GUKOL-677775 format. One line per 5 residues: number of its first residue (from 1); their letters; for each residue x, y, z of C-alpha. Coordinates in steps of 0.5 Angstrom, whole numbers, plus 500, padded with zeros to 3 digits. Each point is the difference from the previous one (the first is absolute). Last residue first. Layout:
BEGIN
NUM = A = X Y Z; ... $
//
This chain:
BEGIN
511 = RKPHT = 099 395 646; 502 499 508; 506 497 501; 500 492 501; 499 495 505 $
506 = LNQVT = 494 501 503; 496 503 494; 502 494 495; 498 495 506; 493 503 501 $
501 = LREDI = 499 504 506; 499 507 498; 494 497 495; 497 496 505; 500 506 505 $
496 = AEDSL = 497 505 494; 495 494 498; 497 499 507; 499 508 501; 504 504 505 $
491 = LTENR = 496 504 505; 504 497 506; 499 496 506; 496 494 498; 503 499 493 $
486 = LVNRI = 507 502 502; 500 495 506; 498 494 495; 506 501 495; 505 501 506 $
481 = NAGSE = 498 493 503; 497 499 507; 504 498 506; 497 506 504; 507 503 503 $
476 = HARKA = 503 499 493; 495 503 496; 499 506 505; 507 501 499; 500 500 492 $
471 = IASAE = 494 504 500; 503 505 505; 507 500 496; 496 502 493; 496 506 504 $
466 = DYGLV = 507 503 502; 503 499 493; 495 503 496; 493 496 498; 501 501 492 $
461 = DIFAA = 507 500 499; 501 496 506; 496 494 497; 505 495 498; 504 501 506 $
456 = ALSTS = 494 496 504; 502 494 497; 505 500 505; 495 497 505; 501 493 497 $
451 = KAVTE = 495 495 500; 499 500 492; 507 499 499; 501 494 505; 494 497 496 $
446 = QCHAR = 503 501 493; 507 497 503; 496 494 502; 496 499 494; 507 501 496 $
441 = NVSLT = 504 495 503; 506 501 495; 504 494 498; 508 499 500; 503 495 495 $
436 = EIVGQ = 504 504 496; 503 505 505; 501 495 505; 503 493 498; 503 502 493 $
431 = TFKEV = 502 508 501; 502 499 507; 504 493 498; 503 504 494; 502 506 504 $
426 = SAELL = 503 496 506; 505 497 495; 502 506 497; 500 504 506; 504 494 504 $
421 = DFATF = 505 500 494; 501 507 499; 501 501 508; 505 494 500; 504 502 494 $
416 = LEDGI = 500 508 503; 503 497 507; 505 496 497; 503 505 495; 500 505 506 $
411 = LPLFP = 503 495 504; 506 498 495; 500 508 498; 503 501 507; 507 502 498 $
406 = NLEFQ = 498 506 497; 506 503 496; 504 506 498; 499 504 507; 497 496 505 $
401 = GGAAA = 493 497 500; 495 500 506; 495 504 497; 498 495 495; 500 494 505 $
396 = ATIAV = 496 504 505; 495 502 494; 500 492 498; 499 498 507; 494 505 501 $
391 = DAGFV = 497 498 494; 500 493 501; 497 501 507; 494 503 496; 500 494 495 $
386 = RFCVQ = 500 495 505; 494 503 503; 497 500 494; 501 493 499; 496 499 507 $
381 = NVMEC = 494 504 497; 500 496 494; 500 493 504; 494 503 504; 496 502 494 $
376 = LVPNV = 501 492 498; 498 498 506; 494 503 501; 497 496 506; 495 494 500 $
371 = KGPMI = 497 498 506; 495 494 499; 502 496 507; 504 505 505; 506 496 503 $
366 = SSGAQ = 505 499 495; 498 506 496; 500 503 493; 498 494 496; 503 501 493 $
361 = HAELS = 499 504 493; 493 503 501; 499 505 495; 499 507 502; 492 502 501 $
356 = IEAFG = 499 507 500; 496 505 504; 500 496 506; 501 506 505; 501 496 506 $
351 = GRPGA = 496 495 505; 497 495 495; 505 499 495; 504 503 503; 505 505 497 $
346 = NMLRL = 501 499 492; 499 508 499; 505 501 506; 505 494 496; 499 504 494 $
341 = DNAIK = 502 507 502; 506 497 504; 502 497 493; 499 506 496; 504 504 505 $
336 = MLNTA = 506 495 500; 500 500 493; 500 507 500; 506 501 505; 504 494 497 $
331 = LAKLL = 500 504 493; 502 506 503; 506 496 504; 502 496 493; 500 507 497 $
326 = GSVEV = 505 502 506; 504 494 499; 501 503 492; 502 507 503; 505 497 505 $
321 = YVDAN = 503 495 495; 501 506 496; 504 504 506; 505 495 500; 506 504 498 $
316 = QTADV = 508 498 499; 500 497 493; 494 503 497; 504 507 502; 506 498 498 $
311 = LLDAR = 498 497 493; 497 507 498; 496 500 494; 497 493 502; 501 495 494 $
306 = AIGLG = 493 498 498; 495 494 500; 495 499 496; 499 492 501; 501 494 496 $
301 = TIRQL = 505 497 505; 505 498 495; 499 506 495; 500 505 505; 506 497 503 $
296 = RETVL = 504 500 494; 498 507 498; 502 502 508; 507 496 499; 502 503 493 $
291 = YIFDL = 500 507 503; 504 498 506; 504 496 497; 503 505 494; 501 505 506 $
286 = SANLG = 505 495 503; 499 497 507; 505 499 505; 498 506 504; 493 503 497 $
281 = TGVAT = 500 506 505; 493 497 504; 503 498 506; 503 493 499; 497 498 492 $
276 = GGLNI = 497 506 497; 499 495 494; 493 498 502; 496 506 504; 493 499 498 $
271 = ERLRE = 495 505 498; 493 495 499; 498 500 507; 497 507 500; 496 499 494 $
266 = EAKYI = 498 494 503; 497 504 505; 494 502 495; 497 493 501; 500 501 507 $
261 = RWRDR = 496 506 500; 495 498 495; 498 494 504; 500 504 506; 495 505 497 $
256 = SIARA = 496 495 497; 499 496 506; 498 507 503; 495 501 495; 497 492 500 $
251 = YAGFV = 499 501 508; 496 507 498; 496 496 495; 498 494 505; 497 505 505 $
246 = QGFTI = 497 504 494; 497 494 497; 498 498 507; 496 506 500; 500 505 506 $
241 = PVADM = 495 502 505; 501 506 505; 504 498 506; 499 495 506; 507 500 505 $
236 = LQTRG = 506 497 498; 504 506 500; 496 502 494; 495 494 497; 496 500 494 $
231 = LKIVN = 494 495 500; 499 496 494; 496 501 493; 501 495 495; 500 505 493 $
226 = AHETE = 507 499 498; 500 493 502; 502 496 494; 504 506 497; 504 501 506 $
221 = LRQLA = 501 492 501; 503 500 493; 505 506 502; 502 496 506; 502 494 496 $
216 = SQLQA = 503 504 495; 505 504 505; 502 493 503; 502 497 493; 504 507 499 $
211 = LADSL = 503 499 507; 503 493 498; 502 503 494; 504 506 503; 503 495 505 $
206 = KRVKR = 503 496 495; 503 506 496; 503 503 506; 503 493 502; 503 500 493 $
201 = ILAIK = 503 507 501; 502 498 507; 505 494 497; 503 505 495; 501 505 506 $
196 = LATPY = 503 495 504; 504 497 494; 503 507 499; 501 501 508; 504 494 501 $
191 = VDNTS = 505 501 493; 502 507 502; 502 499 507; 502 493 499; 505 502 495 $
186 = QSMNV = 501 500 492; 505 500 495; 501 493 500; 496 496 505; 500 494 497 $
181 = HNVPH = 507 500 497; 505 503 505; 495 499 506; 497 493 499; 507 497 496 $
176 = LSDYD = 500 496 494; 507 496 499; 504 502 506; 493 499 504; 500 493 499 $
171 = GANKN = 495 499 506; 495 495 496; 505 496 495; 500 502 493; 497 497 494 $
166 = LRALA = 498 507 498; 493 499 501; 502 498 507; 504 506 501; 494 504 498 $
161 = LNALV = 496 497 505; 505 501 505; 501 508 498; 492 501 500; 500 497 507 $
156 = ENVNM = 505 504 503; 498 507 497; 493 498 502; 502 499 508; 505 506 499 $
151 = NVSTG = 494 505 498; 496 497 506; 506 501 505; 501 507 497; 493 502 502 $
146 = AGGQL = 501 506 503; 506 497 504; 496 497 506; 494 495 499; 493 500 501 $
141 = PHTQL = 497 496 494; 504 493 502; 504 497 495; 498 495 494; 502 499 493 $
136 = AEYIE = 503 493 501; 493 497 502; 497 502 493; 506 498 497; 500 493 503 $
131 = QEDPN = 492 500 499; 502 501 492; 505 494 500; 495 495 504; 494 502 495 $
126 = LPLSE = 495 506 502; 493 499 500; 496 506 497; 497 506 505; 500 505 495 $
121 = NKKEF = 505 504 504; 504 494 501; 500 498 493; 503 508 498; 505 499 506 $
116 = VDLAK = 503 494 497; 500 503 493; 504 506 503; 505 495 502; 501 497 494 $
111 = DAASI = 500 506 496; 505 503 505; 505 494 499; 499 501 492; 502 508 501 $
106 = IAAGI = 506 498 504; 502 495 495; 499 504 495; 504 506 503; 506 495 502 $
101 = TSSLD = 500 498 492; 499 507 498; 506 503 504; 498 505 504; 502 507 500 $
96 = GTEVN = 499 501 492; 494 505 501; 495 495 497; 503 494 505; 499 505 506 $
91 = AEACA = 493 502 497; 498 493 500; 502 498 507; 497 506 503; 493 499 497 $
86 = KKVQL = 501 492 502; 502 503 507; 494 505 500; 495 494 498; 503 496 506 $
81 = IAHIL = 499 505 505; 493 501 498; 498 493 501; 504 500 507; 495 506 501 $
76 = SPSLT = 494 496 498; 502 494 504; 499 504 506; 506 498 505; 500 495 505 $
71 = RETLN = 496 499 507; 503 494 504; 502 505 506; 505 504 502; 506 496 496 $
66 = FNNRA = 503 507 498; 507 499 502; 501 492 498; 496 501 494; 504 506 498 $
61 = RHTHI = 507 496 501; 498 494 496; 497 505 494; 507 504 500; 503 493 500 $
56 = GYLAK = 497 498 494; 493 497 497; 499 495 495; 503 494 505; 503 495 496 $
51 = SPLVA = 507 499 504; 496 501 507; 503 506 503; 506 501 504; 502 507 503 $
46 = AGLAD = 505 505 499; 503 507 503; 497 506 501; 502 503 493; 497 494 497 $
41 = NETRC = 501 493 498; 497 494 498; 502 493 501; 496 494 497; 497 494 503 $
36 = SESWE = 497 493 498; 507 498 497; 501 498 508; 504 504 505; 499 497 507 $
31 = ASTTD = 503 504 505; 505 501 505; 503 503 506; 493 500 504; 496 504 505 $
26 = NRKVV = 505 506 500; 499 502 493; 492 501 501; 496 496 495; 495 502 495 $
21 = LPEKG = 496 495 497; 499 501 492; 493 496 498; 499 497 493; 507 497 500 $
16 = DNKCL = 498 493 500; 497 501 506; 506 503 503; 505 506 498; 504 502 506 $
11 = FYVCE = 502 507 501; 506 504 503; 500 505 505; 505 506 502; 505 501 495 $
6 = TWFLN = 498 495 495; 503 493 500; 499 494 495; 503 493 502; 500 495 495 $
1 = M = 498 493 501 $
//
């Protein structure tokens, strides 16, 4: 029996050391101490952890403090932080600040953890040891401290993995320390934003690829339906005709702009503040390290990242994330417009516009047999709502920073990752399940165009606006189509009427 006291609490390890149990000091006077436990200390006191735990006291405290939900950090962010840690270890070894033995152990540990997250990203199964590493590198995305908890979580896990490589016990920080060695020449305040930008660049590229597929699908529809006429609508009311090719072409151009804007956002995200440490001044980092670590990180990530001209600026200001969020909001705006248009054109099938038919994906009602809803369009709508809300949160968080640091980067990162992931996934489903499978109801569209009184606009130049308006009114009141009213009430020949009512003349400028 061994007794371990802290100032206010002590911990019992139970379930073979896998679960720390908090016990009030007043509740008992002794604790069972076994080989399955280890003690770690920080400035606030001590804690007892499972002896083989890959995480440490800071991770333990963070998990207790921020256990809001079951959600965890984006794996893409942890992957990027691991790459930052590897680059820092390589640079510190090269400058001579870190011994080659300890540096090699940290680099090996980073590689081992990176392999785990790369397998996870590819949905490959993890063996028990890999699953343990994956689970150890987890904290809640919304955490105080500007990301200190996730930085320390990675520091602790890498330290303990490196200690194992050196045949040392977990928690033997006299041999290899999470801060003194793994976090050497760094601060959360340059590690976290650097990793955040690296992860976001990869999200930008994946979303850009998804948008390229959507754009191509819309362009195929533009070509395929170049001469298929439909009734145009303004303020939801009948307007002059337009072709489906023009409709889909307009959608394709909007997505093209979004794709280009989002692709160009990478230029803003390439500027990193690694080497700035706490407030961007570079305290505790050498100039040699600052130059070397950027080069190392470029090689490790394969990205064209560059050191910011003023590290203080890149450390304290978060406007770049607001800019990126704004571009996602612009994309969501266009996606929502397209999805809503398709929902309306699909409306029916008997009582609505019924100009297109969307592929059926599931039954639409528990009480109305045969009803089918445009569920993928509605899914896109809801994703867009989330992106709009994320933009508000990101704007508030970026504006809420004070002086030399923004403490709300965890929320900014979490909202951006969520927005990117939802947009990428929904764009892919929208492309495959809606755009590539929809059909145009040509006969019905031709029929509604023929019945529309808006065709009178094609005769304004020969009849004048007032007479054309009178023709339209009489056609509406009598239920006759414009073509017949023109033949009966004007001197225009059948050939002249037919010529003006061709698809080409109705939907393009006069030649």
